[in-house]
N, CA, C and O atoms as a GROMACS GRO file, in nm:
protein
  332
    1MET      N    1  -6.194  -5.426   4.583
    1MET     CA    2  -6.070  -5.433   4.508
    1MET      C    3  -5.985  -5.309   4.533
    1MET      O    4  -5.863  -5.318   4.548
    2ALA      N    5  -6.050  -5.193   4.538
    2ALA     CA    6  -5.977  -5.068   4.562
    2ALA      C    7  -5.920  -5.066   4.704
    2ALA      O    8  -5.810  -5.015   4.727
    3ASP      N    9  -5.997  -5.124   4.799
    3ASP     CA   10  -5.947  -5.129   4.937
    3ASP      C   11  -5.823  -5.216   4.948
    3ASP      O   12  -5.730  -5.182   5.021
    4GLU      N   13  -5.821  -5.327   4.876
    4GLU     CA   14  -5.705  -5.416   4.880
    4GLU      C   15  -5.582  -5.346   4.823
    4GLU      O   16  -5.471  -5.360   4.874
    5LYS      N   17  -5.603  -5.271   4.715
    5LYS     CA   18  -5.492  -5.201   4.652
    5LYS      C   19  -5.437  -5.092   4.743
    5LYS      O   20  -5.315  -5.078   4.755
    6SER      N   21  -5.523  -5.014   4.807
    6SER     CA   22  -5.478  -4.908   4.897
    6SER      C   23  -5.414  -4.967   5.022
    6SER      O   24  -5.319  -4.911   5.076
    7ASN      N   25  -5.467  -5.082   5.069
    7ASN     CA   26  -5.410  -5.151   5.184
    7ASN      C   27  -5.269  -5.198   5.152
    7ASN      O   28  -5.178  -5.186   5.235
    8SER      N   29  -5.250  -5.253   5.032
    8SER     CA   30  -5.119  -5.300   4.988
    8SER      C   31  -5.022  -5.183   4.976
    8SER      O   32  -4.905  -5.195   5.014
    9THR      N   33  -5.068  -5.071   4.924
    9THR     CA   34  -4.985  -4.952   4.912
    9THR      C   35  -4.944  -4.900   5.049
    9THR      O   36  -4.829  -4.861   5.068
   10ASP      N   37  -5.036  -4.900   5.143
   10ASP     CA   38  -5.005  -4.857   5.279
   10ASP      C   39  -4.898  -4.947   5.342
   10ASP      O   40  -4.807  -4.898   5.409
   11GLU      N   41  -4.910  -5.078   5.320
   11GLU     CA   42  -4.812  -5.171   5.375
   11GLU      C   43  -4.675  -5.149   5.313
   11GLU      O   44  -4.574  -5.154   5.383
   12ASN      N   45  -4.670  -5.123   5.181
   12ASN     CA   46  -4.542  -5.097   5.113
   12ASN      C   47  -4.478  -4.969   5.166
   12ASN      O   48  -4.357  -4.964   5.188
   13GLN      N   49  -4.560  -4.866   5.186
   13GLN     CA   50  -4.507  -4.741   5.240
   13GLN      C   51  -4.458  -4.760   5.383
   13GLN      O   52  -4.354  -4.706   5.421
   14SER      N   53  -4.531  -4.837   5.461
   14SER     CA   54  -4.492  -4.862   5.599
   14SER      C   55  -4.362  -4.940   5.604
   14SER      O   56  -4.274  -4.906   5.684
   15SER      N   57  -4.347  -5.043   5.522
   15SER     CA   58  -4.223  -5.120   5.523
   15SER      C   59  -4.108  -5.037   5.467
   15SER      O   60  -3.994  -5.053   5.511
   16GLY      N   61  -4.136  -4.948   5.372
   16GLY     CA   62  -4.034  -4.859   5.318
   16GLY      C   63  -3.985  -4.761   5.424
   16GLY      O   64  -3.866  -4.733   5.433
   17LYS      N   65  -4.077  -4.709   5.504
   17LYS     CA   66  -4.039  -4.618   5.612
   17LYS      C   67  -3.958  -4.691   5.718
   17LYS      O   68  -3.862  -4.636   5.773
   18LYS      N   69  -3.997  -4.817   5.748
   18LYS     CA   70  -3.922  -4.897   5.846
   18LYS      C   71  -3.780  -4.920   5.799
   18LYS      O   72  -3.685  -4.908   5.876
   19ALA      N   73  -3.766  -4.953   5.670
   19ALA     CA   74  -3.633  -4.978   5.615
   19ALA      C   75  -3.549  -4.850   5.619
   19ALA      O   76  -3.431  -4.855   5.653
   20LEU      N   77  -3.610  -4.738   5.586
   20LEU     CA   78  -3.538  -4.611   5.589
   20LEU      C   79  -3.499  -4.574   5.731
   20LEU      O   80  -3.387  -4.528   5.754
   21ASN      N   81  -3.589  -4.593   5.827
   21ASN     CA   82  -3.558  -4.565   5.967
   21ASN      C   83  -3.446  -4.655   6.017
   21ASN      O   84  -3.357  -4.610   6.090
   22SER      N   85  -3.451  -4.781   5.979
   22SER     CA   86  -3.347  -4.876   6.019
   22SER      C   87  -3.212  -4.836   5.959
   22SER      O   88  -3.109  -4.839   6.026
   23TYR      N   89  -3.214  -4.798   5.832
   23TYR     CA   90  -3.092  -4.754   5.764
   23TYR      C   91  -3.033  -4.631   5.833
   23TYR      O   92  -2.913  -4.624   5.857
   24ALA      N   93  -3.118  -4.534   5.863
   24ALA     CA   94  -3.072  -4.412   5.930
   24ALA      C   95  -3.018  -4.443   6.069
   24ALA      O   96  -2.919  -4.384   6.112
   25TYR      N   97  -3.083  -4.535   6.139
   25TYR     CA   98  -3.042  -4.571   6.275
   25TYR      C   99  -2.902  -4.632   6.274
   25TYR      O  100  -2.816  -4.592   6.353
   26TYR      N  101  -2.880  -4.727   6.186
   26TYR     CA  102  -2.750  -4.794   6.183
   26TYR      C  103  -2.641  -4.706   6.124
   26TYR      O  104  -2.524  -4.719   6.160
   27THR      N  105  -2.676  -4.616   6.033
   27THR     CA  106  -2.579  -4.520   5.982
   27THR      C  107  -2.534  -4.426   6.093
   27THR      O  108  -2.416  -4.394   6.103
   28SER      N  109  -2.627  -4.382   6.174
   28SER     CA  110  -2.592  -4.292   6.284
   28SER      C  111  -2.502  -4.362   6.386
   28SER      O  112  -2.417  -4.299   6.448
   29MET      N  113  -2.521  -4.493   6.402
   29MET     CA  114  -2.434  -4.568   6.494
   29MET      C  115  -2.291  -4.570   6.441
   29MET      O  116  -2.196  -4.564   6.519
   30GLY      N  117  -2.275  -4.578   6.309
   30GLY     CA  118  -2.141  -4.572   6.250
   30GLY      C  119  -2.074  -4.438   6.276
   30GLY      O  120  -1.956  -4.432   6.310
   31PHE      N  121  -2.150  -4.332   6.260
   31PHE     CA  122  -2.096  -4.199   6.288
   31PHE      C  123  -2.063  -4.183   6.437
   31PHE      O  124  -1.966  -4.118   6.474
   32GLN      N  125  -2.145  -4.243   6.521
   32GLN     CA  126  -2.119  -4.239   6.665
   32GLN      C  127  -1.987  -4.311   6.696
   32GLN      O  128  -1.908  -4.262   6.777
   33MET      N  129  -1.964  -4.424   6.633
   33MET     CA  130  -1.839  -4.497   6.655
   33MET      C  131  -1.719  -4.413   6.612
   33MET      O  132  -1.619  -4.405   6.684
   34ILE      N  133  -1.730  -4.350   6.495
   34ILE     CA  134  -1.620  -4.264   6.446
   34ILE      C  135  -1.593  -4.151   6.544
   34ILE      O  136  -1.478  -4.120   6.573
   35ALA      N  137  -1.699  -4.091   6.595
   35ALA     CA  138  -1.683  -3.979   6.688
   35ALA      C  139  -1.616  -4.023   6.818
   35ALA      O  140  -1.525  -3.956   6.867
   36VAL      N  141  -1.661  -4.135   6.875
   36VAL     CA  142  -1.605  -4.183   7.002
   36VAL      C  143  -1.457  -4.217   6.986
   36VAL      O  144  -1.374  -4.178   7.067
   37ILE      N  145  -1.425  -4.291   6.879
   37ILE     CA  146  -1.285  -4.329   6.856
   37ILE      C  147  -1.200  -4.205   6.831
   37ILE      O  148  -1.088  -4.195   6.880
   38GLY      N  149  -1.254  -4.111   6.753
   38GLY     CA  150  -1.180  -3.988   6.724
   38GLY      C  151  -1.153  -3.905   6.848
   38GLY      O  152  -1.043  -3.852   6.865
   39VAL      N  153  -1.251  -3.894   6.935
   39VAL     CA  154  -1.233  -3.816   7.059
   39VAL      C  155  -1.126  -3.881   7.148
   39VAL      O  156  -1.040  -3.812   7.202
   40PHE      N  157  -1.134  -4.012   7.163
   40PHE     CA  158  -1.037  -4.080   7.247
   40PHE      C  159  -0.896  -4.074   7.186
   40PHE      O  160  -0.798  -4.059   7.259
   41ALA      N  161  -0.887  -4.087   7.054
   41ALA     CA  162  -0.756  -4.077   6.989
   41ALA      C  163  -0.698  -3.936   7.007
   41ALA      O  164  -0.578  -3.920   7.029
   42PHE      N  165  -0.784  -3.835   6.998
   42PHE     CA  166  -0.739  -3.698   7.016
   42PHE      C  167  -0.690  -3.674   7.159
   42PHE      O  168  -0.590  -3.607   7.180
   43ILE      N  169  -0.760  -3.729   7.256
   43ILE     CA  170  -0.718  -3.716   7.396
   43ILE      C  171  -0.580  -3.780   7.414
   43ILE      O  172  -0.492  -3.721   7.476
   44GLY      N  173  -0.563  -3.899   7.360
   44GLY     CA  174  -0.434  -3.967   7.369
   44GLY      C  175  -0.324  -3.888   7.299
   44GLY      O  176  -0.212  -3.881   7.348
   45TYR      N  177  -0.356  -3.831   7.184
   45TYR     CA  178  -0.259  -3.750   7.111
   45TYR      C  179  -0.215  -3.629   7.192
   45TYR      O  180  -0.096  -3.597   7.198
   46LYS      N  181  -0.311  -3.563   7.253
   46LYS     CA  182  -0.278  -3.444   7.334
   46LYS      C  183  -0.193  -3.481   7.456
   46LYS      O  184  -0.103  -3.406   7.494
   47ILE      N  185  -0.222  -3.595   7.517
   47ILE     CA  186  -0.140  -3.639   7.630
   47ILE      C  187   0.001  -3.669   7.583
   47ILE      O  188   0.098  -3.628   7.648
   48ASP      N  189   0.014  -3.739   7.471
   48ASP     CA  190   0.147  -3.768   7.416
   48ASP      C  191   0.220  -3.640   7.379
   48ASP      O  192   0.342  -3.629   7.397
   49GLU      N  193   0.148  -3.545   7.327
   49GLU     CA  194   0.208  -3.416   7.289
   49GLU      C  195   0.260  -3.344   7.414
   49GLU      O  196   0.369  -3.287   7.412
   50GLY      N  197   0.183  -3.348   7.521
   50GLY     CA  198   0.223  -3.283   7.646
   50GLY      C  199   0.341  -3.353   7.711
   50GLY      O  200   0.424  -3.288   7.774
   51GLN      N  201   0.349  -3.485   7.698
   51GLN     CA  202   0.458  -3.563   7.756
   51GLN      C  203   0.584  -3.557   7.670
   51GLN      O  204   0.692  -3.589   7.717
   52ALA      N  205   0.570  -3.516   7.545
   52ALA     CA  206   0.680  -3.512   7.448
   52ALA      C  207   0.748  -3.648   7.438
   52ALA      O  208   0.871  -3.657   7.436
   53SER      N  209   0.667  -3.754   7.432
   53SER     CA  210   0.722  -3.889   7.423
   53SER      C  211   0.753  -3.924   7.277
   53SER      O  212   0.691  -3.872   7.184
   54LYS      N  213   0.850  -4.014   7.261
   54LYS     CA  214   0.890  -4.055   7.126
   54LYS      C  215   0.790  -4.154   7.067
   54LYS      O  216   0.763  -4.152   6.947
   55THR      N  217   0.736  -4.240   7.150
   55THR     CA  218   0.637  -4.336   7.103
   55THR      C  219   0.498  -4.294   7.149
   55THR      O  220   0.479  -4.259   7.265
   56PRO      N  221   0.402  -4.298   7.059
   56PRO     CA  222   0.266  -4.253   7.093
   56PRO      C  223   0.185  -4.358   7.168
   56PRO      O  224   0.084  -4.407   7.118
   57LEU      N  225   0.229  -4.393   7.288
   57LEU     CA  226   0.162  -4.497   7.365
   57LEU      C  227   0.023  -4.456   7.410
   57LEU      O  228  -0.072  -4.535   7.404
   58PHE      N  229   0.010  -4.333   7.455
   58PHE     CA  230  -0.122  -4.287   7.502
   58PHE      C  231  -0.221  -4.279   7.386
   58PHE      O  232  -0.339  -4.309   7.402
   59THR      N  233  -0.173  -4.238   7.268
   59THR     CA  234  -0.261  -4.234   7.151
   59THR      C  235  -0.311  -4.375   7.118
   59THR      O  236  -0.429  -4.394   7.091
   60ALA      N  237  -0.221  -4.471   7.119
   60ALA     CA  238  -0.259  -4.610   7.090
   60ALA      C  239  -0.355  -4.662   7.196
   60ALA      O  240  -0.456  -4.724   7.163
   61PHE      N  241  -0.324  -4.639   7.323
   61PHE     CA  242  -0.409  -4.689   7.430
   61PHE      C  243  -0.548  -4.627   7.425
   61PHE      O  244  -0.648  -4.698   7.434
   62PHE      N  245  -0.554  -4.496   7.411
   62PHE     CA  246  -0.685  -4.429   7.410
   62PHE      C  247  -0.763  -4.463   7.283
   62PHE      O  248  -0.886  -4.470   7.287
   63SER      N  249  -0.694  -4.483   7.172
   63SER     CA  250  -0.765  -4.525   7.050
   63SER      C  251  -0.829  -4.661   7.069
   63SER      O  252  -0.945  -4.681   7.032
   64LEU      N  253  -0.755  -4.755   7.126
   64LEU     CA  254  -0.812  -4.888   7.153
   64LEU      C  255  -0.925  -4.880   7.254
   64LEU      O  256  -1.026  -4.950   7.240
   65ALA      N  257  -0.909  -4.796   7.355
   65ALA     CA  258  -1.018  -4.778   7.452
   65ALA      C  259  -1.142  -4.724   7.381
   65ALA      O  260  -1.253  -4.766   7.411
   66GLY      N  261  -1.123  -4.631   7.288
   66GLY     CA  262  -1.236  -4.576   7.211
   66GLY      C  263  -1.303  -4.682   7.127
   66GLY      O  264  -1.426  -4.682   7.114
   67VAL      N  265  -1.225  -4.773   7.070
   67VAL     CA  266  -1.282  -4.882   6.990
   67VAL      C  267  -1.368  -4.971   7.078
   67VAL      O  268  -1.481  -5.004   7.043
   68PHE      N  269  -1.315  -5.010   7.193
   68PHE     CA  270  -1.390  -5.099   7.282
   68PHE      C  271  -1.516  -5.031   7.337
   68PHE      O  272  -1.621  -5.095   7.347
   69ILE      N  273  -1.505  -4.905   7.371
   69ILE     CA  274  -1.622  -4.833   7.422
   69ILE      C  275  -1.728  -4.818   7.313
   69ILE      O  276  -1.848  -4.834   7.339
   70SER      N  277  -1.685  -4.786   7.191
   70SER     CA  278  -1.782  -4.771   7.083
   70SER      C  279  -1.848  -4.905   7.049
   70SER      O  280  -1.968  -4.908   7.018
   71LEU      N  281  -1.773  -5.014   7.053
   71LEU     CA  282  -1.833  -5.146   7.031
   71LEU      C  283  -1.935  -5.179   7.140
   71LEU      O  284  -2.041  -5.234   7.112
   72TYR      N  285  -1.901  -5.145   7.263
   72TYR     CA  286  -1.995  -5.166   7.374
   72TYR      C  287  -2.124  -5.088   7.350
   72TYR      O  288  -2.234  -5.140   7.369
   73LEU      N  289  -2.110  -4.962   7.308
   73LEU     CA  290  -2.229  -4.880   7.283
   73LEU      C  291  -2.314  -4.936   7.169
   73LEU      O  292  -2.437  -4.933   7.176
   74VAL      N  293  -2.249  -4.987   7.065
   74VAL     CA  294  -2.323  -5.044   6.952
   74VAL      C  295  -2.396  -5.170   6.996
   74VAL      O  296  -2.515  -5.187   6.965
   75ILE      N  297  -2.328  -5.258   7.066
   75ILE     CA  298  -2.391  -5.383   7.110
   75ILE      C  299  -2.508  -5.354   7.203
   75ILE      O  300  -2.615  -5.415   7.191
   76ARG      N  301  -2.488  -5.261   7.295
   76ARG     CA  302  -2.597  -5.224   7.388
   76ARG      C  303  -2.716  -5.166   7.311
   76ARG      O  304  -2.832  -5.195   7.342
   77SER      N  305  -2.687  -5.083   7.211
   77SER     CA  306  -2.792  -5.021   7.134
   77SER      C  307  -2.868  -5.122   7.049
   77SER      O  308  -2.990  -5.113   7.037
   78VAL      N  309  -2.797  -5.218   6.990
   78VAL     CA  310  -2.862  -5.320   6.909
   78VAL      C  311  -2.950  -5.409   6.995
   78VAL      O  312  -3.062  -5.442   6.957
   79LYS      N  313  -2.900  -5.447   7.113
   79LYS     CA  314  -2.981  -5.528   7.204
   79LYS      C  315  -3.107  -5.453   7.247
   79LYS      O  316  -3.215  -5.512   7.254
   80LYS      N  317  -3.093  -5.325   7.275
   80LYS     CA  318  -3.207  -5.243   7.317
   80LYS      C  319  -3.308  -5.230   7.202
   80LYS      O  320  -3.429  -5.232   7.225
   81ASN      N  321  -3.257  -5.217   7.079
   81ASN     CA  322  -3.343  -5.201   6.963
   81ASN      C  323  -3.420  -5.327   6.931
   81ASN      O  324  -3.532  -5.320   6.881
   82LYS      N  325  -3.362  -5.444   6.959
   82LYS     CA  326  -3.431  -5.571   6.932
   82LYS      C  327  -3.544  -5.596   7.030
   82LYS      O  328  -3.642  -5.662   6.996
   83SER      N  329  -3.532  -5.545   7.152
   83SER     CA  330  -3.633  -5.571   7.255
   83SER      C  331  -3.761  -5.496   7.229
   83SER      O  332  -3.856  -5.508   7.307
   0.00000   0.00000   0.00000
């Protein structure tokens, strides 16, 4: 009886650690997305600043590029994690 109880406790702790690891993994992916988009938006902003353009075309383009690249990284990471 004691073995069953300790076995059940071990399984609960193991599943709790898995859930926490999964939570941390996906949270870090969110921060990675923010960082990638932010870096690309900053690059576009600096180019627009150097060009002294009235419309922030490079900022918009690089921001969208950052979104697509970060989505690619997330999809690739999720596929890798499932395997």
